[in-house]
Kinemage of the C-alpha trace (Angstrom):
@kinemage 1
@onewidth
@group {chain A} dominant
@subgroup {mainchain}
@vectorlist {calphas} color= white
{ca met a 1} P -117.259 -59.118 -138.710
{ca pro a 2} L -116.263 -62.293 -140.584
{ca arg a 3} L -115.382 -65.330 -138.517
{ca pro a 4} L -111.669 -66.143 -138.456
{ca ser a 5} L -110.559 -69.441 -139.828
{ca ala a 6} L -108.600 -71.875 -137.715
{ca pro a 7} L -104.836 -71.794 -138.125
{ca ala a 8} L -103.401 -74.463 -140.366
{ca ser a 9} L -102.393 -77.562 -138.480
{ca pro a 10} L -98.990 -79.085 -139.197
{ca asn a 11} L -100.628 -82.525 -139.171
{ca thr a 12} L -103.659 -82.425 -141.411
{ca ser a 13} L -104.418 -86.129 -141.300
{ca pro a 14} L -107.417 -87.125 -139.195
{ca pro a 15} L -106.738 -88.767 -135.858
{ca ser a 16} L -106.401 -92.479 -136.242
{ca thr a 17} L -108.215 -95.119 -134.300
{ca pro a 18} L -105.874 -96.746 -131.820
{ca pro a 19} L -104.611 -100.166 -132.890
{ca ala a 20} L -106.373 -103.138 -131.350
{ca gly a 21} L -105.379 -103.526 -127.727
{ca asn a 22} L -104.361 -99.870 -127.303
{ca ala a 23} L -107.098 -98.104 -125.411
{ca ser a 24} L -106.995 -94.321 -125.173
{ca val a 25} L -108.784 -91.255 -123.891
{ca lys a 26} L -108.806 -87.806 -125.442
{ca ala a 27} L -110.443 -84.589 -124.363
{ca gly a 28} L -111.220 -81.348 -126.125
{ca phe a 29} L -113.598 -80.292 -128.877
{ca phe a 30} L -115.023 -82.867 -131.256
{ca lys a 31} L -116.657 -82.557 -134.692
{ca thr a 32} L -120.202 -82.656 -133.367
{ca ala a 33} L -119.798 -79.465 -131.305
{ca thr a 34} L -120.926 -76.382 -133.235
{ca glu a 35} L -122.140 -72.865 -132.576
{ca ala a 36} L -125.776 -72.092 -133.409
{ca asp a 37} L -124.656 -70.808 -136.834
{ca gly a 38} L -122.832 -74.070 -137.615
{ca thr a 39} L -119.302 -72.841 -136.870
{ca pro a 40} L -117.265 -75.724 -135.421
{ca val a 41} L -116.356 -75.048 -131.802
{ca ala a 42} L -112.969 -76.665 -132.476
{ca ala a 43} L -112.217 -73.840 -134.944
{ca ile a 44} L -113.137 -71.221 -132.348
{ca ala a 45} L -111.010 -73.006 -129.756
{ca ala a 46} L -108.050 -73.069 -132.170
{ca val a 47} L -108.354 -69.326 -132.818
{ca gln a 48} L -108.473 -68.655 -129.083
{ca glu a 49} L -105.595 -71.051 -128.391
{ca phe a 50} L -103.230 -69.717 -131.066
{ca gly a 51} L -104.627 -66.266 -131.878
{ca ala a 52} L -105.604 -64.911 -135.285
{ca val a 53} L -105.712 -61.806 -137.433
{ca val a 54} L -109.095 -61.040 -138.985
{ca arg a 55} L -109.446 -58.578 -141.831
{ca gly a 56} L -112.842 -56.896 -142.011
{ca arg a 57} L -114.707 -55.827 -145.136
{ca glu a 58} L -113.742 -52.183 -144.697
{ca gly a 59} L -110.077 -53.104 -144.453
{ca his a 60} L -109.723 -52.860 -140.690
{ca thr a 61} L -107.765 -55.561 -138.930
{ca thr a 62} L -108.698 -57.235 -135.671
{ca val a 63} L -106.033 -59.101 -133.753
{ca ile a 64} L -107.234 -61.897 -131.503
{ca pro a 65} L -104.377 -62.611 -129.092
{ca pro a 66} L -103.504 -66.193 -128.190
{ca arg a 67} L -105.074 -67.519 -125.016
{ca pro a 68} L -103.464 -70.968 -124.759
{ca phe a 69} L -105.963 -72.557 -122.383
{ca leu a 70} L -105.529 -76.105 -123.737
{ca arg a 71} L -101.740 -76.089 -123.648
{ca gln a 72} L -101.783 -74.555 -120.163
{ca thr a 73} L -104.220 -77.187 -118.939
{ca val a 74} L -102.142 -80.051 -120.315
{ca ala a 75} L -98.897 -78.607 -118.940
{ca his a 76} L -100.422 -78.095 -115.510
{ca his a 77} L -102.447 -81.323 -115.172
{ca arg a 78} L -100.729 -83.980 -117.321
{ca thr a 79} L -98.912 -85.615 -114.406
{ca ala a 80} L -102.066 -85.670 -112.277
{ca trp a 81} L -104.047 -87.282 -115.121
{ca val a 82} L -101.443 -90.019 -115.551
{ca arg a 83} L -101.365 -90.602 -111.790
{ca leu a 84} L -105.178 -90.720 -111.654
{ca leu a 85} L -105.290 -93.241 -114.497
{ca ala a 86} L -102.626 -95.418 -112.876
{ca asn a 87} L -104.311 -95.305 -109.464
{ca thr a 88} L -107.726 -96.073 -110.938
{ca leu a 89} L -106.297 -99.062 -112.807
{ca lys a 90} L -104.541 -100.281 -109.650
{ca thr a 91} L -107.756 -99.945 -107.661
{ca ser a 92} L -109.720 -101.884 -110.261
{ca leu a 93} L -107.160 -104.681 -110.075
{ca arg a 94} L -107.328 -104.783 -106.275
{ca thr a 95} L -111.115 -104.928 -106.221
{ca pro a 96} L -111.938 -108.564 -105.620
{ca gly a 97} L -114.181 -110.393 -108.022
{ca arg a 98} L -116.667 -112.975 -106.918
{ca ala a 99} L -115.379 -116.169 -105.387
{ca gly a 100} L -114.288 -118.843 -107.794
{ca gly a 101} L -110.667 -119.744 -107.268
{ca thr a 102} L -107.385 -118.738 -108.828
{ca gln a 103} L -108.449 -119.377 -112.421
{ca his a 104} L -111.451 -117.091 -112.062
{ca leu a 105} L -109.331 -114.428 -110.360
{ca leu a 106} L -106.835 -114.496 -113.246
{ca gln a 107} L -109.633 -114.254 -115.796
{ca thr a 108} L -111.102 -111.301 -113.905
{ca leu a 109} L -107.735 -109.509 -113.805
{ca val a 110} L -107.113 -110.132 -117.514
{ca gln a 111} L -110.586 -108.844 -118.344
{ca arg a 112} L -110.079 -105.699 -116.256
{ca leu a 113} L -106.713 -105.007 -117.874
{ca ser a 114} L -108.005 -105.614 -121.395
{ca thr a 115} L -110.983 -103.266 -120.979
{ca pro a 116} L -109.789 -100.279 -118.937
{ca thr a 117} L -112.880 -98.262 -119.819
{ca gln a 118} L -113.698 -97.235 -116.255
{ca ala a 119} L -110.182 -95.923 -115.568
{ca leu a 120} L -110.064 -94.078 -118.898
{ca thr a 121} L -113.506 -92.590 -118.262
{ca thr a 122} L -112.365 -91.347 -114.861
{ca ala a 123} L -109.302 -89.733 -116.455
{ca gly a 124} L -111.426 -88.270 -119.275
{ca lys a 125} L -113.836 -86.663 -116.813
{ca ala a 126} L -110.893 -85.114 -114.966
{ca met a 127} L -109.462 -83.797 -118.242
{ca gln a 128} L -112.831 -82.323 -119.222
{ca thr a 129} L -113.248 -80.653 -115.827
{ca asp a 130} L -109.725 -79.230 -115.846
{ca ile a 131} L -110.082 -77.763 -119.359
{ca thr a 132} L -113.424 -76.196 -118.444
{ca gln a 133} L -111.968 -74.714 -115.250
{ca thr a 134} L -109.054 -73.232 -117.193
{ca ile a 135} L -111.512 -71.561 -119.584
{ca his a 136} L -113.334 -70.010 -116.615
{ca gln a 137} L -110.086 -68.949 -114.924
{ca thr a 138} L -108.522 -67.292 -117.981
{ca his a 139} L -108.438 -63.522 -117.503
{ca thr a 140} L -105.493 -62.519 -119.673
{ca pro a 141} L -105.016 -61.098 -122.098
{ca pro a 142} L -108.152 -59.070 -121.425
{ca asn a 143} L -110.760 -58.461 -124.091
{ca ala a 144} L -110.340 -55.377 -126.256
{ca pro a 145} L -112.684 -52.465 -125.462
{ca val a 146} L -114.665 -53.111 -128.661
{ca thr a 147} L -115.132 -56.760 -127.626
{ca ile a 148} L -116.294 -55.726 -124.162
{ca arg a 149} L -118.856 -53.375 -125.743
{ca his a 150} L -120.033 -56.166 -128.063
{ca lys a 151} L -120.295 -58.811 -125.315
{ca gly a 152} L -121.336 -56.517 -122.500
{ca phe a 153} L -118.685 -57.922 -120.160
{ca asp a 154} L -114.947 -58.616 -119.996
{ca lys a 155} L -114.445 -62.358 -119.749
{ca pro a 156} L -111.959 -63.778 -122.254
{ca leu a 157} L -112.984 -67.160 -123.711
{ca val a 158} L -116.608 -66.661 -122.650
{ca glu a 159} L -119.348 -65.196 -124.808
{ca thr a 160} L -122.228 -67.604 -125.396
{ca gly a 161} L -121.056 -70.415 -123.115
{ca thr a 162} L -120.694 -72.790 -126.038
{ca leu a 163} L -116.898 -73.118 -125.753
{ca gln a 164} L -116.833 -74.286 -122.145
{ca asn a 165} L -120.010 -76.348 -122.551
{ca ser a 166} L -118.543 -78.159 -125.563
{ca val a 167} L -115.491 -79.584 -123.814
{ca ser a 168} L -115.887 -83.327 -123.936
{ca phe a 169} L -113.888 -86.528 -123.774
{ca gln a 170} L -113.857 -89.752 -125.720
{ca val a 171} L -112.679 -93.201 -124.696
{ca asp a 172} L -111.519 -95.580 -127.426
{ca val a 173} L -111.037 -99.221 -126.514
């Protein structure tokens, strides 16, 4: 059966690098993640997220229903991720630096605020974990009988393990 192509994205421009001073974290599927045959995992994730219709060579049609695991994860965990990031930043600011007076303390605080890598990494790891857990916990819609026969089991979003093992995060500072 031919591989479905990813649905067209309304924004086809590549993600931009954050402007200087705007650190960020993102989680999901990046360009380097591919199946053994070279298929980008991001394309597979998009098909699973939004669904697709695949037309076979003999004219039969296969409908892959949407399984919006990314949108569900963001909707369910967004507030917790923001809270985690805020708390991690607060903790890093409360952690005392070495002795050296007020000037040194101010320099330490400015440095910690200007390079929030640790807090963003903590948030990124949480995002990665939550997305992976959602993949494992997705049971609906169930696989079609033909898919179950092909895979040998009924676990939507899981076949080779590549999808859940490819969830990653990236911190840009």
